[in-house]
C-alpha positions in Angstrom: 7.6 0.2 13.8 7.2 -3.0 11.7 7.7 -1.6 8.2 10.3 -3.6 6.5 12.3 -2.5 3.5 13.5 -4.8 0.7 16.3 -3.4 -1.4 17.5 -5.0 -4.7 20.5 -3.3 -6.3 20.8 -4.6 -9.9 23.8 -4.3 -12.3 22.9 -4.8 -15.8 25.2 -5.4 -18.9 24.9 -2.2 -21.1 25.6 -4.2 -24.3 23.3 -7.1 -23.8 20.9 -5.8 -21.1 18.2 -3.6 -22.8 15.4 -6.2 -22.8 16.1 -6.7 -19.1 16.0 -3.0 -18.4 12.7 -2.8 -20.4 11.3 -5.5 -18.3 12.4 -3.9 -15.0 11.1 -0.4 -16.0 8.1 -1.6 -17.9 6.2 -3.4 -15.2 8.2 -5.7 -12.8 8.4 -3.0 -10.1 4.6 -2.3 -10.5 3.9 -6.0 -10.3 5.7 -6.3 -7.0 4.0 -3.2 -5.8 0.6 -4.8 -6.4 1.4 -7.6 -3.9 -0.5 -7.7 -0.7 1.4 -5.9 2.2 3.4 -3.6 -0.1 3.1 0.1 1.0 5.1 1.5 -1.9 7.9 0.8 -4.5 10.5 2.8 -6.2 12.9 2.2 -9.0 16.0 4.4 -9.1 18.5 4.5 -12.1 21.8 5.0 -10.3 24.3 7.7 -11.5 27.2 5.4 -10.9 28.2 2.3 -12.8 29.8 -0.7 -11.5 33.6 -1.0 -11.9 33.0 -3.1 -15.0 30.7 -0.5 -16.6 27.4 -2.3 -15.9 24.5 0.1 -15.4 23.0 0.3 -11.8 19.5 0.3 -10.6 18.0 0.2 -7.2 14.5 -1.2 -6.5 13.1 -0.2 -3.1 10.1 -1.9 -1.7 8.3 -1.0 1.7 6.3 -3.8 3.2 4.0 -3.4 6.1 5.9 -6.0 8.1 8.5 -8.8 7.8 5.8 -11.3 7.6 4.3 -9.5 4.5 7.7 -9.7 2.9 8.0 -13.4 3.7 4.5 -13.9 2.3 5.5 -12.2 -0.9 8.7 -14.3 -1.1 6.7 -17.5 -1.0 3.8 -16.2 -3.3 2.9 -17.3 -6.8 3.9 -13.8 -8.0 7.4 -14.2 -6.7 7.7 -17.6 -8.2 6.5 -16.4 -11.5 9.7 -14.3 -12.0 12.1 -17.4 -11.9 11.8 -18.1 -15.6 12.4 -14.5 -16.5 15.6 -14.4 -14.2 16.7 -17.6 -16.0 16.0 -16.0 -19.4 18.2 -13.0 -18.4 21.1 -15.1 -16.7 24.4 -13.5 -17.4 22.9 -10.1 -18.3 22.3 -8.9 -14.8 23.4 -9.5 -11.2 21.6 -8.6 -8.1 22.4 -7.7 -4.5 19.5 -8.0 -2.0 19.1 -6.4 1.5 16.3 -6.5 4.0 15.8 -4.4 7.1 13.3 -3.1 9.6 12.6 0.7 9.6 13.7 2.0 13.0 13.4 5.7 12.4 11.5 7.8 9.9 11.6 11.5 9.0 9.9 13.6 6.3 7.0 12.8 4.1 
């Protein structure tokens, strides 16, 4: 199985982060989903907050392969997000994880 998951857990400042949340919910995940090699994308609003009270979100992206993910990570689309991340510096923090799907059950 070559499918690769890319997970991004994001913590957002609840007092200063509404514009970032609007961007995240308002199209960022859909933009990534439109990249070649993406099978699906999901955005989850986490029930738990970080210890400092920041709000949690988890973006999950399934790519056809590790090569498709790497192509995305070197694409113009990926690079186009850099100014946005800079604009929101200090309002969010992210943790990223990548892994190959080794077993799958259900729909």
